[in-house]
N, C-alpha and C positions, 0 to 999 in steps of 0.2 A: 707024256701019256694026257689022254683026252678025258675031260670031266665033263660030263653031263650037266644039265641045266639045273636039276633037282639037287644034285650034290653042291654045287655051287651057291646055292640060296641057302642051303643047310649051313654050310662053312662059314658063310657070312653072319648068320644069325649067332652062330657059337661065337663068332669074333665080336660081334656087338656085346653079347652078354659079358664076355670077358672084359671089354673095355671099361663097361658100366661098373662091374664089381671093383675092378682096379681103382676106378674113380672113386667109389664110395668108400672103398679102404682108406682110400688118400684122405678124403674129407674128415672121416672118423679120426685118421690118426690126426689131422692138423688141429681137428676140435679139441680133441685130448690135450693135445699140445699147449692150446691157447688157455685152457681154463686149469687145467692141472699144474702146469709148470710156467714160469714164464712171467710175462706181464699181467695176466689177466686170471690168475689163480684165484685172486682176491674174491672173484665173483661168488665162486662155490661155498665161501665161507660166510657169505651174508644171510642173515635171518630170513629174507624173503627173495628167491630166485626166479627171474624170468623163465617161464617153461623152456622155450629152446636152450638157453643157457645151462639149464639143469640138465637137459637130454643132451647136451653137447652138441646141440644141432645148429650150429653158428650159422652153417649154409642155408638155413631158413631165412636169413636176413642179409647176409653175405655172402660174396660169390668172387669168382677172379681166381687168377693161380699165384698172384703176388701180394706181399703184405705192404701195406695194409689192403685187407680186403675189401674193396668197396660194396655199400649196398645193392641189392640186386634190382632195387628199385628207386624213384626218388624218395628223399627224406620224407615229404608230405604224403607220400602214398604207401610207404613201406608197412606201418600199422595194419592199414586195411587189408592186408594178405590175410590175416586172421581174425582182426578186430572190426565190427561194424561200427564206423565212425559217427557219420552225422545222418540222420535220417528223421528228423524233426524239424518244426518250423524255426526256433532260435537255436543258435549253436553257441559254445562257449569261444570266444575269440580264439585261443590256441588251439583248440580243436578244428575250429573253421579252418584255420590257416593251416591243420595238420601238423602242428608242431605239439606232438605228444610230449616230446621230452621237456617242454616248458615245465610239465609238471611232473612227470615219470622218469624214475632212472629206467633205460633200456634193457640192462642186464640184471642187476641185483641192487638191493638196498636192505635198510632195516624197519622201514614203514611198509606196511599193509598197501597192497596194490602199486609196490614199487614206487610209491609219493616221495619225492625229493625232500619234503618236510612233512610233519605228523599233523594232523587234524588242521585247525584255522591258521597256522602258522603259514602254512602253504598258500591259502588264500589270500594273506597278508602282504605276501611277495608283490602282490599287485594291489590290492584293495588297502585303502589307509585303516590302519589298525584303530587310530583314535578314535574313529566315529563308532568303534564296536565296544568302547571302554568308558562310556559315561556312567554316572553312580546307579542308573537303573537300566540294567541288561536283560533283554529277553531270553527266557531260559533255554531256547532253543540255540541261542547263541553258543551259550556256554557248552550246549551237548556237542555242537559241530554245525558247519554251515548245510552239511547235507541233509539236516533234519528238514529243510525247506527247501532246498536249491538241489538240481541234478547237476553234477559236474560237467556233463559233456553237451547234451543238448535237451530241448524240451518244447512242447506246443504253447508254452507260457512265457511269458515276457519274464525278463531275469532269471529264467532257467528254474522257475518254480515249478513244483512237482505238481500243483493243481492251481485252478485259476483263483485268485485272489482270495475273497471271502472263503470260498471252499476250503481251501487251505487252511486258513485260520480256525473254521470251524473244525477241522480235524483234531484240536486241542480245547477250543473255546465253544461254549455253548452259541448256537446259533443268535444273533442280536437283530435279525430282520423279519421275525417271525410274529410280530404284533400289529394291530391294526393301522397303527401311524408309526411311519420309519424315519428317521432323520436321513434327508438327501445324500449326506456323505456316506451313510454306511449304505445306502443304495448302489452308491457308486465303488467306493473302494475305503477299505480299513485304513489304509495309507494316508487317506485325506487328514486324519486326525493323529495317527499313531506313527512311530519311528518303528520300523521292524525289527531293529538291533539295539540300539541303545539310547537313553537321554537324559537329560538332567531332571526333568521333570516325572510325577507319579503316573504310573499305568502307560509309561511309554509315550506319553502325550508331547505333540512337536512343540507346543508351547504351553507355561504354567496356565492353569486356572481359566478365568475369564477371557485372558489374551488370546487363547485358542479361537474361544468362540467369536472372538473381533475379527478374525481372520475372514468371515463370511458376513458375520453381522455387525452393521455399520454402528461403532462404538458411541457415536455422537447421540444415538437413540438411548444409549444406555447409562452415559456418564456425562460430565459436562454441565448438567442442571444444577440447579440450587439444592434440590432434595434428590438422594438416591436410596433406593428401597435397599435396607440393609442385606437382604439375600444375593442382591445383585452386586453389592460390594464385596461379598464373601466369595460367593460360587454360585454360578449360574445352575448347578447341579443340585441346589437347594430346594429347587422348584420343579426343575424338568429332568428327564432322563435324558442322556445323552446319545443313546440308540434308537430304541423303538418303545410304544407304550400304547395303552388303550384310549388314551385321552387326547384330545385335540393340543397342539401346540407340545406335543410330549411332555405335558404335566404330569407330575407323579400321581396326583390326585384331582378327581373333577371338581372338587372343591379346596382346591390347595390353599387358598387364604384362611381357611378355617383350621389348618394345621398349626398355624401360629397365635391368629386373632380371634378363634374362638368362633361362635355362630352368628354373634352380634343379635342374636333373637333373645333378649332376654326381657323383654317388656310384652304387654299382651297388644300393642299397636306396632305393626313390624311396617317398614318403609317397602313398597313394593320389590324394588330392585334387591333389596335385602333378602326377602322372602323369596325372590326367585333365584338367589345365589348367584347374581349378575354382578359382581363387584366391579367389575372392568367397564359398567355402565356410568360410574362416578370415577373410579380411580385409575391412573396410569400403573401399570404393574412394575415398571422398572424405574423410571425417572420423571421428575416434574419440576417446574419453577414454584409450585404452589404447596402449600403445607400438605400433609397428609396424602401426599401423591396425588391430589384430585386433579382432575383433567384439565380443569378451566376455574377460573377465580370465582367467589359466591358474590353476588347471586347469578351470575351468568351460568354457571353450571344446573342450578336449580331451573332456570328456564329453557334446558333441554328437554324438559318433561311438563313444567308448569307453565301455564299461559302469563307472559310477562305483563300484558295489558293490565293486570291488576298490581302491578308494580311500578308504573309509569305514570302515574298520575301527576299533577304539579306539586302536590307536598307529599315528601315519602319519607316513611318512618325510619328514621336514623339506624336502627339495627339492620333494616332491609338494604340500604345503601351499603353497609359493611358486609354482615355475614348472617346469613337464615340461621345458622346453628346458634346465634345468641339467644334464640327463643323456642328452636325445634331442636330434637335429636335426630342425628341423621341416619339412625339406623333402627332403633325402637325403642319404646317408652310405654308409659302405662296413662298416658293422657290422650285425648282426642286431638289429632292433626300433629302427633309426636311433639306436643308442647313439653315444656320442662315443667310447668306448673300450670294449675287450674285458674282461670279467671285472675283477678287482682293479685294473687300470687306471683304470677309471671311478671306483670307489671311494676311489681314492687323492686323486683331486682333492680330495675334503673331508676324508678320514681320513688323508692321507699319513702322519702320524706314526706312527698305529697301524699301517699296514700296513707301513712301513718297520721298525719296531721288531719287529714280529712276525718279519720275516724275518731279522732279525741276530742273534736269541737262539740259545743253544744249542739248546733245544728247542721246535720250532712245532708248531702244530695243522696237520695235515696240508691241511685246505681251505683256510687261508689261505697255506699255501706254494704250493698249485697254484693260486690264484687263482679260488676257487669259493666266493665270498662267499655264492653263493646256496642251497649246501648247507644253512646254519643261518638266513638272513635271508629275508626277502620284500623285494622293492625298493620296494614302493608302501606297504602299511599290513598291520596285524595284530593278532590279538586278545591278542598277547604284547609284552611289553616288548621294548626292543631290535629292534622287528618281526622277532622270530623266528619261524619257521613253526610252530611248535609249543611247548608247554610245555617248558622246559628239561629237567625230570626225563625226559620222553618222546623229545625231540630228541637229549639226550646219550645216551639209551640205545639209540638207534639204531644207535650205532658202538660204543658203550663197554660194553654190555651191566651197566649199573648194579645190575640186579636186578629182580623181578617186582614192579612199581609198584600194579599192580592188586592182587595179593593180599599186599602188604607189610604186616606189623602195626605196623612203626614206619619212618619216614622222618626222615631229619636235616632239620631246620629249613629250614636255606638251598636244600636241594633240593627240599623240600616247598614254598617260597615261591618257586620257578624264580630262585634266585640262585646259579648255580653259581660266579659271579664274585665271590661272596663268599669262596671258597677258591682259585680258580684264577684265573689270567690266560688267559682262554679263548682268546686268540689266538696266545700263545706267551710263553715266559719262559726265563731262565737255570736256572732251578731244575727238576728232575725233576716231572712231572705238573703242571707249571706252577704250583705251589704259590705262594701269594702270601708266606707265612711260613714260620719253620724248623719241620720236622717231620722226627723220625728216618726215616732209610732202613733200617736194619739191625731185626732183631727184638727183640733185645735192647741197653739201651743205659744208661750210669750217667746217673742223672737228673740233670738241670737245667733248671730253669723255662724257661731261654731256647731250650732244646731243641724245646720244645713252644709255640712262639708261634703258631703258627697255631689251636691249640686254644684257646690261651687268649685269643684275641680275643673269644671269645663266653663260653667256660667259665672260673670261677674259679679262680685258682693254688690257693686254699685248699682246693681239693678233695683235694690231694695232698701238703699241706706238712706236717700233723700226724699222728701215729699215733693220737692218741686226739681224737675231736670229737664233737658232737652236732648240729653246723649245716652245717660244710661240705660235706658230702654224706649223699645217701640211701643209698650202698652203704657200709653198715656193719652190723657184728653188735653191736648195743648201741651202746657208745661206741667201738668198734674200726674206724678208717677201713681198710677195704678196697682202696680205690683207692690208699693208702699203702703196705699191704702189696704190692701188684702193682706199682707204678711206680717208688716212691721208694726206690731202694737200688743198690747197683752194676751188678748186673743185673736193671735195671729192664724190664718189658715195655712194649714199643710198643702205642699204644692198638689198633692197627689188629689185632692178635693176637683180641683180643675183641670190638672193636666194628667193624661195618662202617660207612665215613664215609658212605654214601649213604642205604642202605635196608636192610631185614632182614625174613625172614619170623617172626622173633622179636621180643619186645618189647625196649626199651633198644638197639635196634640190634645185638643180640649177634649174632654170625656163628653160622650152623647150623654152617659148615665154614670152616676157615682153611686156605687153601692158602698155605702160604709156609715149609714145613720140606722142601724137596728134594721127593721123591715121596711123602710121606707128608702127607695132609690131616687135620688136627685136626677132630676132630667136637666140637662143643659144644652141648651141650642145656640151656637155659635155662628154667627156669620161675619166673613172677613172682607174688607173693602181695601181700595188701594192705599188710603191714608190711615186707615182706623178698622172698627168694626163695632158688631153690636152682640148682647149677651142676654139670652132669655132663660133664666135658670129658676129653678123650685124654689131656690132660697131667697131670691129677692125681686123685685120687679124689673122689667126690662131697662137695661141701661146700654147707651150707646157712647164711642168716643170717637175722637178725629183728632190727628196730631197736628194737622194744621188749621182747620177751624174748630175749637173746641166746642163740643155739643152741651147744650143746657139742660139735662134730664128733669124732668118733674119729679 
């Protein structure tokens, strides 16, 4: 029988459908047999069953006619038939390698997503569990790793669900929204924090200041003689760790005031204090100097104050040591920030001198008035005792001792600037503050004890003998003219002839002696190489010569 072409095609189609039907029935019967009875019936008894297994569609993954039925594709490709595996930048290694069964059961299991173990325990199969179980644990870790991580792939490192800080800010308030931001905060929270668990508070990588020293050199903050208490305790006492309104991440623009007060307690305020520039003088962390000073005193003060006034030949002892022996460093109620006014300040060190000078019968007016600066410089001077000028000039300002510039002779103590050789310059019980006895009257019955002051330097021999060749140069041959004038019942006071300070004539001879009421005795003295001559209002002219005695008429 002949069969036309159309009939042949129709018969072929019917045969193909039959074969397919028979094959499907065969597979369904095989699947029923795999999951209903035999070795694989346990799968349908599990809490969670893979969809192809639940639908008894084993052929979705397995094929062939002989048991064990092979996978229809390679192991690393089989899941991709239904599941979209890796599409992002970073992939979990098992996913990247196509080893889905490293985490998932392919048929059925008691855990969601067919995971081999529940929650974090599955992650701990590969990741060290110990690093997640320190004393301080990040709450998301307790909730599950998937709080922060994608289990398969991500556009972010570590399979994070979002980029670094953005992920942290899904739970935590943003920390980089202030004017000044800590560089680690700009980079990554993980610069300082462990995302899982640590032994330190706030999940910090290290305890307290040790974390700060990871970036900030510890030598700048520890190891010196004096350490600021907040630095020893915690950097966060003064600084915010993330961001802030003020420079250096300080908690307050004037953070020092938090502990130390304003320091503005007096009416006179040190300019750096008034400007709240504590760091002008103090180091905020550590220093080898007391009070965390940036430099020793007085060097620190010379940062602003001209040191020329402190570097002269004679320097006041407090200036050599510390300026704050006299001055308050922050504020006070006295001019120049002094502790006390005038002599009250000097009395702190010179109490005995000041007290004694006020209790004597005769006192030096500047001392009585508390005006030590009339004579003394408070810091340094080119003259001993930090005097403001040479004593011969200084004393002459008030006492009119003579014309020092034109004087022919000046008493050695005066010329050497040692007024204190004869006078108690602050005050004494004796007139003129004389240190030793000296006659007050013009005439006196001679006794050496009456002239103790002069005999401190001059020999008593000069008025002891009537005849001498050695005791004095004031002689006519061997006749001692000092003896003639002084050593008798009506002996002359030295001051009648000599000025104790200076004179326009040689040998300190007074040109005029003002001591006899209204009469000023003129004295004209001429010195020669071996003697001299004297024309005085009290006697006729007399001359003397040590080599060839003069016979005066």
